[in-house]
FIKOL-622707 format. One record per residue (C-alpha): residue in one letter; x, y, z. Coordinates in steps of 0.5 Angstrom, whole numbers, m for minus. Layout:
BEGIN
{'A', {X, Y, Z}}
...
END
This chain:
BEGIN
{'M', {79, m70, 78}}
{'V', {72, m74, 76}}
{'V', {73, m78, 69}}
{'L', {68, m81, 65}}
{'E', {68, m88, 66}}
{'V', {68, m91, 58}}
{'N', {65, m98, 60}}
{'S', {60, m96, 65}}
{'K', {53, m98, 65}}
{'D', {50, m91, 68}}
{'I', {55, m86, 64}}
{'R', {49, m81, 65}}
{'V', {51, m80, 72}}
{'S', {58, m80, 71}}
{'V', {57, m75, 66}}
{'S', {53, m71, 71}}
{'A', {58, m72, 76}}
{'F', {63, m70, 71}}
{'C', {60, m63, 70}}
{'Q', {59, m62, 78}}
{'A', {66, m62, 78}}
{'R', {69, m59, 72}}
{'I', {64, m54, 69}}
{'A', {60, m52, 75}}
{'P', {66, m48, 79}}
{'I', {67, m44, 73}}
{'T', {61, m42, 70}}
{'S', {54, m40, 73}}
{'P', {48, m45, 75}}
{'E', {44, m44, 69}}
{'L', {50, m45, 64}}
{'C', {52, m51, 68}}
{'A', {45, m54, 67}}
{'S', {45, m53, 60}}
{'I', {52, m56, 58}}
{'T', {50, m62, 62}}
{'S', {43, m62, 59}}
{'Y', {47, m62, 52}}
{'L', {52, m67, 54}}
{'L', {47, m72, 57}}
{'G', {43, m71, 50}}
{'L', {49, m73, 46}}
{'V', {50, m80, 51}}
{'V', {42, m81, 50}}
{'F', {42, m81, 42}}
{'R', {49, m83, 41}}
{'A', {50, m77, 37}}
{'P', {57, m74, 36}}
{'P', {59, m67, 37}}
{'P', {58, m62, 32}}
{'K', {65, m61, 29}}
{'R', {69, m56, 24}}
{'Y', {75, m58, 21}}
{'G', {76, m64, 25}}
{'R', {75, m59, 31}}
{'P', {69, m59, 36}}
{'D', {65, m53, 33}}
{'W', {64, m49, 39}}
{'R', {60, m44, 36}}
{'A', {54, m49, 35}}
{'I', {55, m52, 42}}
{'S', {55, m46, 45}}
{'L', {48, m44, 41}}
{'A', {46, m51, 42}}
{'C', {47, m49, 50}}
{'G', {43, m42, 50}}
{'A', {50, m38, 51}}
{'D', {50, m31, 50}}
{'G', {56, m32, 46}}
{'D', {63, m36, 45}}
{'F', {65, m40, 51}}
{'P', {72, m38, 54}}
{'V', {78, m42, 53}}
{'N', {78, m45, 60}}
{'L', {71, m48, 59}}
{'C', {72, m50, 52}}
{'R', {78, m54, 55}}
{'N', {74, m58, 61}}
{'I', {68, m59, 56}}
{'Q', {73, m62, 50}}
{'V', {75, m68, 56}}
{'G', {68, m70, 57}}
{'L', {67, m70, 49}}
{'L', {73, m73, 47}}
{'V', {70, m79, 52}}
{'I', {63, m79, 50}}
{'E', {65, m80, 43}}
{'K', {69, m86, 45}}
{'W', {64, m89, 48}}
{'I', {59, m88, 42}}
{'L', {64, m92, 38}}
{'Q', {63, m98, 43}}
{'H', {56, m97, 43}}
{'P', {53, m96, 37}}
{'T', {46, m95, 36}}
{'A', {40, m100, 33}}
{'T', {40, m99, 25}}
{'K', {33, m96, 24}}
{'T', {29, m97, 17}}
{'T', {27, m92, 13}}
{'R', {20, m92, 10}}
{'K', {19, m94, 3}}
{'Y', {13, m91, m1}}
{'Q', {9, m96, m5}}
{'S', {8, m94, m13}}
{'G', {2, m93, m16}}
{'R', {m3, m92, m10}}
{'T', {m7, m86, m9}}
{'R', {m4, m81, m6}}
{'D', {m8, m79, 1}}
{'V', {m4, m72, 4}}
{'A', {m8, m72, 11}}
{'A', {m6, m79, 12}}
{'E', {1, m79, 10}}
{'L', {2, m73, 14}}
{'A', {m1, m77, 20}}
{'T', {5, m83, 19}}
{'L', {11, m77, 20}}
{'T', {14, m79, 26}}
{'P', {16, m73, 31}}
{'A', {24, m72, 34}}
{'V', {26, m73, 40}}
{'A', {30, m67, 43}}
{'R', {37, m69, 46}}
{'F', {36, m63, 51}}
{'D', {32, m57, 53}}
{'S', {33, m50, 52}}
{'E', {30, m44, 52}}
{'Y', {34, m40, 47}}
{'D', {31, m37, 41}}
{'P', {35, m35, 35}}
{'P', {33, m29, 32}}
{'T', {33, m31, 25}}
{'F', {30, m36, 21}}
{'R', {37, m39, 19}}
{'E', {39, m40, 26}}
{'A', {33, m43, 29}}
{'L', {33, m48, 24}}
{'K', {39, m50, 24}}
{'F', {39, m50, 32}}
{'Q', {33, m54, 32}}
{'M', {36, m59, 28}}
{'Q', {43, m59, 32}}
{'R', {38, m60, 38}}
{'H', {35, m66, 35}}
{'G', {41, m68, 32}}
{'E', {39, m69, 25}}
{'T', {42, m67, 18}}
{'A', {39, m64, 12}}
{'S', {39, m70, 9}}
{'F', {36, m74, 15}}
{'L', {31, m69, 16}}
{'H', {28, m69, 8}}
{'K', {28, m77, 9}}
{'H', {23, m76, 15}}
{'I', {18, m70, 13}}
{'V', {17, m71, 5}}
{'I', {11, m76, 3}}
{'Q', {10, m79, m4}}
{'G', {9, m74, m10}}
{'D', {13, m68, m6}}
{'R', {18, m65, m11}}
{'F', {23, m62, m5}}
{'N', {30, m64, m5}}
{'A', {34, m64, 1}}
{'T', {39, m59, m3}}
{'T', {33, m54, m2}}
{'L', {35, m55, 6}}
{'R', {42, m54, 5}}
{'T', {40, m47, 2}}
{'W', {36, m45, 7}}
{'L', {42, m47, 13}}
{'R', {47, m43, 9}}
{'G', {42, m37, 8}}
{'T', {43, m36, 1}}
{'K', {35, m38, 0}}
{'V', {29, m37, 4}}
{'P', {22, m41, 3}}
{'R', {18, m37, m2}}
{'G', {13, m42, m5}}
{'V', {8, m46, m2}}
{'L', {10, m53, m2}}
{'S', {17, m50, 2}}
{'V', {11, m46, 8}}
{'E', {8, m53, 8}}
{'I', {15, m57, 9}}
{'L', {16, m51, 15}}
{'R', {10, m53, 18}}
{'R', {12, m61, 17}}
{'I', {19, m59, 21}}
{'E', {15, m56, 26}}
{'V', {10, m61, 28}}
{'R', {17, m66, 28}}
{'Y', {20, m62, 33}}
{'G', {14, m61, 37}}
{'L', {15, m53, 36}}
{'K', {9, m48, 36}}
{'E', {5, m47, 30}}
{'G', {8, m41, 25}}
{'Y', {14, m41, 29}}
{'L', {19, m42, 23}}
{'K', {14, m38, 19}}
{'M', {14, m32, 23}}
{'K', {22, m32, 23}}
{'L', {23, m31, 15}}
{'P', {26, m24, 13}}
{'H', {20, m22, 9}}
{'Q', {13, m23, 13}}
{'G', {10, m19, 7}}
{'R', {12, m23, 1}}
{'A', {7, m26, m3}}
{'L', {8, m34, m4}}
{'L', {9, m37, m11}}
{'G', {6, m44, m13}}
{'H', {m2, m42, m12}}
{'E', {m7, m46, m16}}
{'T', {m12, m41, m17}}
{'G', {m15, m44, m23}}
{'L', {m15, m43, m31}}
{'S', {m20, m36, m31}}
{'V', {m15, m32, m27}}
{'G', {m10, m29, m32}}
{'P', {m3, m28, m30}}
{'A', {m3, m21, m28}}
{'E', {m9, m22, m23}}
{'R', {m5, m28, m21}}
{'R', {0, m24, m19}}
{'R', {m4, m19, m15}}
{'L', {m9, m25, m12}}
{'A', {m2, m28, m9}}
{'W', {m1, m23, m4}}
{'H', {m8, m24, m1}}
{'L', {m9, m32, m1}}
{'P', {m8, m37, 5}}
{'D', {m2, m41, 5}}
{'D', {m6, m47, 4}}
{'F', {m10, m45, m1}}
{'N', {m8, m51, m6}}
{'E', {m10, m56, m1}}
{'I', {m17, m53, 0}}
{'P', {m23, m56, m4}}
{'P', {m25, m52, m11}}
{'E', {m31, m49, m8}}
{'K', {m27, m46, m2}}
{'R', {m22, m44, m7}}
{'A', {m28, m40, m11}}
{'E', {m30, m37, m6}}
{'I', {m24, m34, m3}}
{'I', {m22, m31, m10}}
{'Q', {m29, m28, m10}}
{'W', {m28, m25, m4}}
{'V', {m21, m22, m6}}
{'R', {m23, m20, m13}}
{'E', {m29, m16, m9}}
{'N', {m26, m13, m3}}
{'V', {m19, m12, m5}}
{'I', {m17, m12, m12}}
{'S', {m23, m8, m15}}
{'R', {m30, m6, m16}}
{'T', {m31, m5, m9}}
{'T', {m37, 0, m9}}
{'D', {m42, 1, m14}}
{'Y', {m38, 7, m16}}
{'R', {m32, 4, m18}}
{'R', {m36, m2, m22}}
{'Y', {m39, 4, m26}}
{'Q', {m32, 7, m27}}
{'A', {m29, 1, m29}}
{'G', {m34, 1, m35}}
{'T', {m34, 8, m37}}
{'I', {m25, 8, m37}}
{'S', {m25, 2, m41}}
{'E', {m29, 5, m47}}
{'S', {m25, 11, m47}}
{'F', {m29, 15, m52}}
{'G', {m26, 23, m50}}
{'I', {m21, 26, m54}}
{'R', {m14, 28, m52}}
{'F', {m10, 34, m53}}
{'P', {m3, 31, m53}}
{'A', {1, 38, m53}}
{'L', {m4, 40, m47}}
{'E', {m4, 34, m42}}
{'R', {1, 31, m38}}
{'R', {6, 27, m41}}
{'A', {4, 21, m35}}
{'A', {m3, 21, m38}}
{'Q', {m1, 21, m45}}
{'K', {2, 15, m44}}
{'T', {m4, 11, m40}}
{'S', {m9, 14, m45}}
{'R', {m12, 10, m50}}
{'R', {m17, 16, m53}}
{'R', {m17, 19, m59}}
{'T', {m13, 25, m61}}
{'A', {m16, 31, m63}}
{'P', {m15, 35, m70}}
{'A', {m10, 40, m71}}
{'T', {m16, 45, m71}}
{'L', {m19, 43, m65}}
{'A', {m12, 42, m61}}
{'A', {m10, 50, m64}}
{'E', {m17, 53, m61}}
{'M', {m16, 49, m54}}
{'R', {m9, 51, m54}}
{'D', {m12, 58, m55}}
{'L', {m17, 58, m50}}
{'V', {m12, 55, m45}}
{'R', {m7, 60, m46}}
{'F', {m12, 66, m45}}
{'K', {m14, 63, m38}}
{'T', {m8, 61, m35}}
{'A', {m3, 68, m38}}
{'T', {0, 72, m33}}
{'L', {m3, 78, m38}}
{'T', {m8, 77, m43}}
{'E', {m7, 79, m50}}
{'K', {m9, 86, m52}}
{'G', {m16, 87, m53}}
{'M', {m19, 81, m49}}
{'L', {m22, 81, m42}}
{'R', {m22, 76, m37}}
{'N', {m26, 75, m31}}
{'K', {m22, 69, m28}}
{'K', {m15, 66, m28}}
{'W', {m14, 58, m29}}
{'G', {m9, 55, m25}}
{'Q', {m5, 49, m27}}
{'F', {m10, 43, m25}}
{'T', {m16, 47, m26}}
{'A', {m14, 47, m33}}
{'A', {m12, 40, m34}}
{'Q', {m19, 39, m31}}
{'K', {m22, 43, m36}}
{'I', {m19, 40, m42}}
{'E', {m21, 33, m39}}
{'H', {m28, 35, m39}}
{'F', {m29, 38, m45}}
{'G', {m25, 33, m48}}
{'L', {m31, 28, m46}}
{'L', {m36, 33, m49}}
{'L', {m33, 33, m55}}
{'G', {m32, 26, m55}}
{'A', {m38, 23, m53}}
{'L', {m41, 28, m59}}
{'S', {m36, 24, m64}}
{'S', {m38, 17, m62}}
{'Q', {m42, 13, m66}}
{'P', {m49, 12, m64}}
{'S', {m49, 5, m65}}
{'G', {m43, 3, m61}}
{'R', {m42, 2, m53}}
{'V', {m42, 10, m52}}
{'C', {m48, 11, m56}}
{'G', {m45, 18, m59}}
{'A', {m48, 23, m63}}
{'G', {m44, 21, m69}}
{'A', {m41, 28, m71}}
{'P', {m34, 27, m75}}
{'M', {m28, 29, m72}}
{'S', {m26, 34, m77}}
{'D', {m32, 38, m76}}
{'L', {m31, 38, m68}}
{'T', {m30, 46, m66}}
{'L', {m31, 50, m59}}
{'A', {m36, 54, m62}}
{'L', {m41, 48, m62}}
{'L', {m41, 50, m54}}
{'A', {m45, 56, m55}}
{'F', {m51, 52, m57}}
{'P', {m56, 50, m52}}
{'G', {m58, 44, m56}}
{'V', {m51, 41, m55}}
{'W', {m51, 41, m48}}
{'D', {m59, 39, m47}}
{'W', {m56, 33, m52}}
{'Y', {m50, 32, m47}}
{'L', {m54, 33, m40}}
{'T', {m59, 28, m43}}
{'W', {m54, 23, m45}}
{'R', {m50, 24, m38}}
{'E', {m57, 23, m34}}
{'R', {m58, 16, m39}}
{'R', {m51, 13, m38}}
{'R', {m51, 14, m30}}
{'G', {m58, 14, m28}}
{'F', {m59, 21, m25}}
{'F', {m55, 27, m25}}
{'T', {m49, 29, m20}}
{'V', {m45, 36, m18}}
{'W', {m41, 34, m25}}
{'E', {m46, 37, m29}}
{'C', {m47, 43, m25}}
{'N', {m40, 44, m26}}
{'M', {m40, 43, m33}}
{'L', {m45, 48, m34}}
{'S', {m41, 53, m30}}
{'S', {m36, 52, m35}}
{'A', {m41, 54, m41}}
{'I', {m43, 60, m37}}
{'E', {m36, 62, m36}}
{'L', {m35, 61, m43}}
{'V', {m40, 66, m46}}
{'Q', {m40, 71, m40}}
{'Q', {m41, 78, m43}}
{'D', {m35, 82, m44}}
{'T', {m30, 77, m41}}
{'G', {m33, 70, m44}}
{'W', {m27, 67, m48}}
{'L', {m32, 64, m53}}
{'R', {m36, 71, m53}}
{'Q', {m30, 74, m55}}
{'R', {m28, 69, m61}}
{'P', {m34, 70, m66}}
{'D', {m29, 68, m72}}
{'L', {m30, 61, m69}}
{'A', {m37, 61, m72}}
{'K', {m34, 60, m79}}
{'R', {m32, 53, m77}}
{'L', {m39, 50, m75}}
{'T', {m43, 44, m79}}
{'P', {m49, 41, m78}}
{'I', {m51, 35, m73}}
{'P', {m57, 32, m74}}
{'A', {m62, 32, m69}}
{'I', {m57, 37, m65}}
{'I', {m56, 43, m69}}
{'D', {m59, 45, m76}}
{'E', {m56, 50, m81}}
{'E', {m61, 55, m80}}
{'E', {m58, 56, m73}}
{'I', {m51, 56, m76}}
{'A', {m53, 62, m80}}
{'T', {m56, 66, m75}}
{'A', {m50, 65, m70}}
{'Q', {m45, 67, m76}}
{'L', {m50, 74, m77}}
{'D', {m51, 75, m69}}
{'W', {m46, 71, m65}}
{'Q', {m47, 76, m59}}
{'G', {m54, 74, m59}}
{'T', {m52, 66, m59}}
{'C', {m47, 67, m54}}
{'E', {m53, 71, m50}}
{'N', {m58, 65, m51}}
{'L', {m53, 60, m48}}
{'R', {m52, 64, m42}}
{'K', {m59, 65, m40}}
{'H', {m61, 58, m42}}
{'A', {m55, 55, m38}}
{'T', {m57, 59, m32}}
{'V', {m64, 56, m32}}
{'R', {m61, 49, m33}}
{'F', {m56, 50, m28}}
{'S', {m62, 51, m23}}
{'E', {m66, 45, m25}}
{'V', {m60, 41, m25}}
{'Q', {m58, 43, m18}}
{'Q', {m64, 41, m15}}
{'V', {m65, 34, m17}}
{'A', {m57, 32, m17}}
{'R', {m55, 26, m13}}
{'V', {m49, 24, m9}}
{'H', {m45, 19, m15}}
{'R', {m41, 16, m9}}
{'D', {m40, 16, m2}}
{'P', {m33, 18, 0}}
{'F', {m34, 15, 7}}
{'E', {m36, 8, 4}}
{'P', {m29, 5, 4}}
{'I', {m27, 8, 11}}
{'L', {m33, 7, 14}}
{'P', {m31, 2, 19}}
{'I', {m26, 7, 22}}
{'L', {m31, 13, 22}}
{'E', {m35, 9, 27}}
{'S', {m30, 7, 32}}
{'A', {m29, 11, 38}}
{'N', {m22, 14, 36}}
{'P', {m21, 14, 29}}
{'V', {m14, 16, 29}}
{'L', {m12, 10, 34}}
{'E', {m16, 6, 29}}
{'Y', {m13, 8, 22}}
{'R', {m6, 7, 26}}
{'K', {m7, 0, 26}}
{'I', {m5, 0, 19}}
{'T', {2, 3, 20}}
{'D', {3, m2, 26}}
{'E', {1, m8, 21}}
{'I', {6, m5, 16}}
{'L', {12, m5, 22}}
{'R', {10, m12, 24}}
{'R', {11, m15, 17}}
{'L', {17, m11, 15}}
{'P', {22, m15, 11}}
{'D', {29, m15, 13}}
{'E', {33, m10, 10}}
{'G', {40, m14, 10}}
{'E', {37, m19, 5}}
{'F', {31, m16, 3}}
{'P', {33, m8, 2}}
{'M', {28, m6, m4}}
{'A', {23, m9, m1}}
{'A', {24, m6, 6}}
{'A', {25, 1, 3}}
{'E', {18, 1, m1}}
{'A', {15, m2, 6}}
{'C', {18, 4, 10}}
{'R', {15, 9, 4}}
{'S', {8, 6, 5}}
{'Y', {10, 7, 13}}
{'L', {11, 15, 12}}
{'M', {6, 16, 7}}
{'L', {0, 14, 12}}
{'R', {4, 16, 18}}
{'L', {6, 23, 15}}
{'G', {m1, 23, 12}}
{'L', {m5, 23, 19}}
{'H', {0, 28, 22}}
{'L', {m1, 33, 17}}
{'G', {m8, 32, 14}}
{'L', {m5, 35, 7}}
{'R', {m9, 34, 1}}
{'Q', {m6, 29, m4}}
{'R', {m2, 34, m8}}
{'N', {1, 38, m3}}
{'L', {4, 31, 1}}
{'R', {6, 28, m6}}
{'E', {10, 35, m8}}
{'L', {13, 36, m1}}
{'L', {20, 37, m2}}
{'L', {26, 34, 2}}
{'C', {32, 39, 5}}
{'H', {37, 34, 8}}
{'R', {39, 36, 15}}
{'D', {46, 39, 14}}
{'A', {43, 43, 7}}
{'L', {41, 50, 8}}
{'P', {33, 51, 8}}
{'T', {29, 53, 1}}
{'S', {27, 60, 2}}
{'E', {20, 62, 2}}
{'R', {19, 65, m4}}
{'R', {22, 60, m8}}
{'L', {17, 55, m5}}
{'A', {12, 60, m7}}
{'E', {14, 60, m14}}
{'R', {14, 52, m14}}
{'R', {8, 52, m10}}
{'C', {10, 46, m6}}
{'G', {13, 45, 1}}
{'E', {19, 43, 5}}
{'L', {20, 37, 10}}
{'R', {27, 40, 14}}
{'W', {30, 40, 20}}
{'N', {30, 46, 25}}
{'F', {36, 47, 28}}
{'R', {33, 52, 34}}
{'E', {28, 47, 36}}
{'G', {32, 41, 34}}
{'K', {25, 37, 31}}
{'W', {24, 36, 23}}
{'E', {19, 41, 21}}
{'V', {13, 42, 15}}
{'Y', {14, 49, 12}}
{'I', {9, 50, 6}}
{'P', {7, 57, 4}}
{'A', {0, 59, 3}}
{'I', {0, 59, m4}}
{'A', {1, 52, m5}}
{'F', {m6, 50, m2}}
{'K', {m11, 49, m6}}
{'N', {m16, 54, m1}}
{'A', {m10, 59, m1}}
{'G', {m15, 65, 1}}
{'S', {m18, 61, 6}}
{'S', {m19, 65, 13}}
{'F', {m15, 59, 16}}
{'F', {m8, 62, 13}}
{'G', {m9, 69, 13}}
{'S', {m4, 69, 8}}
{'N', {1, 66, 13}}
{'P', {5, 60, 11}}
{'F', {3, 53, 14}}
{'R', {9, 51, 19}}
{'L', {8, 44, 23}}
{'L', {14, 41, 28}}
{'L', {14, 33, 28}}
{'D', {15, 30, 35}}
{'D', {19, 24, 35}}
{'L', {13, 20, 37}}
{'S', {13, 12, 37}}
{'G', {19, 12, 33}}
{'L', {18, 17, 28}}
{'Y', {25, 20, 27}}
{'T', {28, 13, 27}}
{'H', {24, 11, 21}}
{'L', {24, 18, 17}}
{'E', {32, 18, 18}}
{'A', {33, 11, 15}}
{'Y', {29, 13, 10}}
{'I', {32, 19, 8}}
{'E', {39, 16, 9}}
{'R', {38, 9, 6}}
{'H', {32, 7, 3}}
{'R', {30, 13, m1}}
{'P', {37, 12, m5}}
{'R', {36, 6, m6}}
{'L', {29, 7, m9}}
{'L', {32, 12, m13}}
{'G', {37, 8, m17}}
{'P', {40, 10, m23}}
{'A', {35, 15, m24}}
{'K', {35, 23, m23}}
{'D', {33, 26, m16}}
{'P', {26, 30, m17}}
{'G', {28, 33, m10}}
{'T', {21, 30, m7}}
{'F', {21, 26, 0}}
{'F', {17, 21, m3}}
{'V', {19, 17, m10}}
{'K', {17, 12, m14}}
{'S', {21, 5, m14}}
{'T', {26, 6, m20}}
{'K', {28, 2, m26}}
{'R', {33, 3, m32}}
{'N', {28, 6, m36}}
{'T', {24, 10, m31}}
{'S', {23, 17, m34}}
{'S', {21, 21, m27}}
{'A', {22, 18, m20}}
{'A', {17, 24, m18}}
{'Y', {10, 21, m16}}
{'D', {4, 24, m21}}
{'E', {m3, 24, m18}}
{'A', {m5, 17, m21}}
{'T', {2, 13, m19}}
{'F', {1, 16, m12}}
{'Y', {m6, 14, m11}}
{'E', {m4, 8, m13}}
{'A', {1, 7, m9}}
{'W', {m3, 9, m3}}
{'R', {m8, 4, m5}}
{'L', {m4, m1, m6}}
{'A', {m1, 0, 2}}
{'I', {m8, m1, 4}}
{'Q', {m10, m7, 0}}
{'R', {m3, m11, 3}}
{'Y', {m4, m8, 10}}
{'G', {m10, m5, 12}}
{'I', {m16, m10, 9}}
{'Y', {m17, m15, 14}}
{'N', {m17, m22, 10}}
{'P', {m21, m27, 14}}
{'Y', {m18, m33, 10}}
{'T', {m11, m31, 12}}
{'G', {m11, m28, 19}}
{'R', {m7, m21, 16}}
{'G', {m9, m14, 15}}
{'A', {m11, m10, 20}}
{'I', {m19, m7, 20}}
{'A', {m24, m12, 18}}
{'G', {m29, m8, 13}}
{'L', {m24, m3, 10}}
{'L', {m24, m2, 3}}
{'P', {m19, 0, m2}}
{'H', {m18, 8, m2}}
{'G', {m14, 14, m3}}
{'P', {m10, 19, 1}}
{'H', {m15, 24, 1}}
{'S', {m20, 19, 6}}
{'V', {m14, 21, 12}}
{'R', {m17, 28, 12}}
{'D', {m24, 25, 14}}
{'V', {m21, 21, 19}}
{'L', {m18, 27, 22}}
{'A', {m24, 31, 22}}
{'T', {m28, 26, 25}}
{'H', {m24, 24, 30}}
{'V', {m23, 31, 33}}
{'L', {m31, 32, 32}}
{'K', {m32, 26, 36}}
{'K', {m27, 29, 42}}
{'T', {m29, 36, 42}}
{'G', {m36, 36, 37}}
{'S', {m32, 42, 35}}
{'Y', {m33, 43, 27}}
{'E', {m28, 49, 28}}
{'Q', {m22, 45, 31}}
{'A', {m24, 40, 26}}
{'S', {m22, 45, 21}}
{'Y', {m15, 46, 24}}
{'A', {m13, 39, 23}}
{'I', {m14, 39, 16}}
{'Q', {m12, 46, 14}}
{'D', {m20, 48, 12}}
{'T', {m26, 52, 15}}
{'P', {m32, 50, 19}}
{'E', {m36, 51, 13}}
{'T', {m32, 46, 9}}
{'V', {m32, 41, 14}}
{'M', {m39, 40, 15}}
{'K', {m40, 40, 9}}
{'H', {m35, 35, 6}}
{'Y', {m31, 31, 11}}
{'G', {m34, 31, 18}}
{'R', {m38, 24, 19}}
{'F', {m41, 27, 26}}
{'F', {m47, 22, 27}}
{'P', {m53, 23, 30}}
{'Q', {m51, 18, 36}}
{'D', {m44, 21, 37}}
{'K', {m47, 28, 38}}
{'A', {m53, 25, 42}}
{'A', {m47, 21, 47}}
{'M', {m43, 28, 47}}
{'A', {m49, 31, 50}}
{'A', {m51, 26, 54}}
{'K', {m44, 26, 58}}
{'I', {m45, 33, 60}}
{'L', {m53, 32, 62}}
{'N', {m51, 26, 66}}
{'Q', {m46, 29, 70}}
{'M', {m52, 33, 74}}
{'W', {m55, 27, 76}}
{'G', {m49, 24, 80}}
{'E', {m49, 30, 84}}
{'E', {m53, 31, 91}}
END
């Protein structure tokens, strides 16, 4: 038996001989080499072995040696013999006292120069072991270099740092993780000191998508915008010159946060004015909370209520005739559009809106029967935006519908003429008197006038926004779906640790499934947002019940052993399209790229966590609720914002941080995924018909609205076929 000699000048040779005699026979050559390196490191650095309650900390020693698990009992007994002798030898041969650095007070701080003075540490042993978590990695590297939290703290802080050694201890215990800008800088210094690759410790943080705290963005940035900017600023933002900071903030504002396109800038200006009139009894509750518009007077609200009841009722009132029936969403749209027209009429001419100045109390839907009102509104819209759009054509169609012979609601309500009052330069007393005497003639005049105006506006109408502009980098790629998939891959790459950040992990999983199911299904926003969830062990909802609710359901198909999406045709906006033929939409979801793993994790754990104390609305996608949340279900605006937020955080490539999936991408909503699917199929097949299958529509609709089939793509597809002839003999 070989025993270590305490007074030997060449104790390292004795350690090697001891390991060959006592360790090698009972373990693998790789582990024996790691244990030998570990014991030699204790000798070289005169560092005592780690202990717990006065005994060797075998868990720490096994981790330091790179073992897969705890050492066997017989191996621990043999190693302990060597540890006792090494510990005794260290006491007899103490290391020389090291002088600590002292900073001079009152000198100008030079961060770069001070960082250059930080000395690297020497590892006590080599190991290829890579701990999976941040806490274990930091603890292992400190043990590998024989340093405590206090010793490490003294060698990584510089003058002016507000960083305490206690923070390091909380990281080692796992009670806290680096969150601020200074904490991430400390991680960088530790990586330099221990000779680790850049970002080694930072990439092990359990929440990769989390925004850092402590960015000095300047006085011109408010608290709300500062919170949004924090996601998109580099870690060293506080250390770069002020000119560069301003450049980064400007880039983030223009490409990520807001005002990314000409239409967005126009829309932001119009929303801030809030000149429209609202009808609280007829609007959605969510719209009422966010609206800053004026409330309609009682008489006008009663007229609008009668119009909506006439156009949405299953059966019309006795004596009334109707040509078309409005659905729920069409009615909400008409209410908003008529509210904007009436709001413009009642706004002050001297204000930002430059309205007609009609008193709110004089407003009535009977005003819509006069050509002067429509001409003023069309001119006002054209002057405000700079050109006519299809929006004005739609408004003129609504006017024609209101005064249609026999079936127009306004034409069947001559009593409304009694509420008319003059509006200077728009309607005079003579026109009102004529209308009260001959209401049918007045409505007929408007019908003819609106028909002519419709043709004139239609000829000069321009597209007020390019729906393809935000996703143009994706549509220009050879494989649009694969390009868009990079966003979902980025979400998974930055997925937070569920154990430490359960709520953030749930929100990230929800964002992933939003985009993933959007790419699989190609549904419109409403159909995806209102998709119900039927748990695997529950009975699926009947088609009749789904048709009554006008929504679909995600359910488990026992016969196929797969998840499927089932939506009755009536739930779609284009229910009468030839695509459906009165048959429901049914699509089986294959378990591709781990879809079922994330799907079931969301259903079983993440979704209940997002719901919290709120009532379950039954939809698959639910909001992150709080105690004061009235409903966990998404509406049109909140679902759009959830999708847009996912694109901002994971989709847009940021050249200053290196995060994000696609360069040149701009924020967009869920409807854009239909453009991606249609364009992808067009580029692969050249068939508008097959592209329409991907988005449940007709080839004509794809050709007009969705497909971005560039001329060069068409030419390349034809050339591919023709070029085959040149390869034949």
